[in-house]
N, C-alpha and C positions, 0 to 999 in steps of 0.2 A: 782418233777423231769422233768429234761433239754426235749427239745422236739427236739430241731436241732439236727442232727450227729453232729457238730462242739460243742454244750454245751456237748453233753454228751462225747464226749473225753475232753472235759476240767476238767467235774467231775473227771473221772477217771486219769487222772493226776496230779490232785488236792489232790485228795486218797493216790496214790504214793507218791507224795510229802510230805504229811502230816506225814506217816509214816517215811520216812528219815529225815525229821526234827526232829520229835518226838524222832529220836534213838540221834541223833547230840546233841541235847537239852540236853537229859541224861547224856550222858558221860560228855556233858560240865558241868553241875550240879553236879555230880558225882567227877570231878577233883577239882570244886571250894571247893566243902566240904571237900574234904580231904586236902586243904589248909587252910582254914579258921578254921578247927579244928585242925590243926598244930599252926596255930599263936595265936589262944583264949589259948592251952595248954601252949605257951610259949617255944615251943621247935624249937628253929631255925633251927637245921639240919635235923629235919623233916620238917621244911618250906621250906627249899632251894633243899630238895630232891624233895619237890612235884610241886615247882614252874616252873620248867621246860613244866612238863607234862601240869599244866592248862594252862600255855602263849602258849600252844601248840595249846589246847583244842580252849583257846577264840579267836586265830588267825583263825584258821578252824573254826571258828562257824564265826566269820565277812566274812570269804571268802565266804561262802556258803549263804552269808545274812541272817542269825539268829540272830545274833546281829549286830547292826552297828558300823562302824570304830570309832566314836567317841566311842562308849558304851564299846567298846574291848578297848582302846588306854587308858579309864577312870578306868577300873578295873585293867586292869596290871601296872598302876599307884600307883596305892592306893594298891595292893598287895604289889609292891615292896616296899614303904613307909613304910608300916606296919611289912616286914619281917627287915627295917633296923632298925625301934625301936625296935624289940627285942635284947634282952642283951646276 
């Protein structure tokens, strides 16, 4: 347990941030899962419909430092390529 007042405050802040980050991460995973399911099923129209939401969630996660900028860019690039390969 923290002893100093600043350490106690840091613990409270950390717990609040953890809850917020978990929510963002859950939303991100849900949107990516929806897009991946559409891609693996070969449904181009569903993938194109799910991509903007997934892209927005990836960008928001990067902005909130849940993902790094490079990871976000790589994910978006790979999803774009996968959608383009669908016939």
